[in-house]
N, C-alpha and C positions, 0 to 999 in steps of 0.2 A: 826689350820688346823687339821682336824680329821685324824685318822689313815687311813681310806679309801682314803681320799684326798691325803695324803702323798704317799700311795702305788701307786695310779694312776699316780702321778707326776713322781715317780721313774720308773714305768713301761714305761711311755711315753719317759723318758730320755733314758732308755735302748733300746727301740725300735728305736729311732732316731740314737743312737750310732751304733746299729747293722746294720741299713740300710746304714749308711755312710761307714761302714767297708765292707759290702758285695756288695753294689751297685758299679757300675763301670761307666766309662765315655761313654760306648756304643761303643767303638772302637772294631771292630771284628777281628783285626789282631794283632799279637804280636807287642808290641811297639818297635821302633827302637831308640836306643840312638842317640841323636842329633849329636854327634861328628862323627858318622858313616855315616850320611846321608848328610852332608854338602858338596856341590860340591867343587872341586878344584878351585882355583882362575884362572881367565883368565890372560894369560901372554903375549899375543901378540896383544894388542889393537893398531890399527893404524888408521890414518886418511888420507883422500885426499880431496882436495878442488878445486873448480873452481870458476868462478865469481858469481855463484848463490847459492852454497850450500857447506856443508861439509858432507862427507860420512865416518862413522866409520865402521871398519871391524875388526873381531876377530874370533879366533877359540875357540869354546866353549868346556868345559870339558866333558868327558864321564865317569869320575871316581870321587869318593868322596875323601876326604882328607886321608882316610885310605885304599884306593885302591879298594873299591868295586864299582860295576857298579851303575850309577845313574839311578833309576827307570824311571824317566821322568823329563824333564825340562819344567816348567810352563811358565817362562818368563825371561826377562833380565831387570835389573834396570840400566838405563843410567843416571848417576849423572853428573850434569853440574855446572860449576862456570863461571860467566861472570863478568869481571873486566875491568873498563875503563883502557886503556893502560897507562895513566898518573898515575894511582893509583897502577899499578901492581908491585909486589915485588917478584922476582924469589926465594928468600930465605925465604919468609914468608909463614906461613901455609895458605892453600887454603880453603875457606869456600864454600862448595858445597850447593848452595841455592835451587836447584830444581832437581827433579828426574822424569824420565819418565819410566813407566813400559810398556815394549813392549812384547806382547804375543810372545811365541816362534815360533808359526806358521808364524807370520808376519816377524820375524827377520831372521829366518833360510833361507839361499839361497842355500845351498848345504849340505844336511844331511850326505852324504857319507864322505865328507871332514870336517864335523862339522863346517862349516863357517856360520857366521851371519853378519848382516849389519843393520845399522841405519842411516837414512838420515835426516838432519835438514837444512831447507832452510831459516828460519827466523833468520837472523844474524844482529847484530847491528854494523855499521862501527865504527872503532876506539876502539874496545874492544878486549880483550884477552879472549879466551875460553879455559877452562880446562875440560877434560872429564875423567871419569872412569866408568867401567861397573862391575856389579855383576850378578851372575847366581842365579836364584830362582828355586829350585827344588820342587817336590811334597811335600806337607806338609808345605810349606812356609819357608823352610830352605834356607838361603841365604849364598852364598860364601863370602870369603874375597874380598876386592877390587882388581880390575885388576891394571895393570900399568896405569899411567896417560899419556894423550897426551895433548899438549897445542899448540895453534897457535894464531896469531894476525889476525883479520879480518878487512879489510877496503874496502871502495867502489872501485870497479874496475875502472881503468882509462877509460875515454871516448875515443872512436875511433877518430882518427884525421879527420877533415873536410877539404874540398877543397885540397885534396892531389894532388900534382904535382910532376912530375919527370923531371929530366934533365940528359940526356945521355952525357957521355964524354968518352975519351979513357979509357978503362978497368974499368969503374965505372959508377954507376947510383946513382944520388942524389935524395932522396925523401924529400919533404917539405910539411907541412900541418899545420893547426891550430887546437887547441883543442876546 
């Protein structure tokens, strides 16, 4: 290679190096260290259930793990494990096989009290469900896991048919078939 060729290769390499050092990612705000922007973990995840669905409720955090205000919450990640009751082991690790990302606007039911909710109606009879929730803040930073909640789901009992009553002294007897 000639001297001119070597010089142009060196100049090209220097130009690439200089552009890598001077160029930026395009972010126009000062960077925030990740440990300062991670939301605190949810600590009060609860559930209620009826014959058709389960409703998860929680209070979402307003501060990061270092005590600064969370700029905005994008969504909540609802992690779920479903285990047939016969295979469930209370002392074994739980494998969370699915996650649902719920937009903050859809989950938040009371912004003043920082309350959020998620409802799930498609449940399989004879299975144990385990849930935990994470908060996702602006920038995609995710909190640690919440506490977990667990419950067994089975088909509700059918209402009795052909209900009859029999009155006696100080009692009423109900009889019916399933």
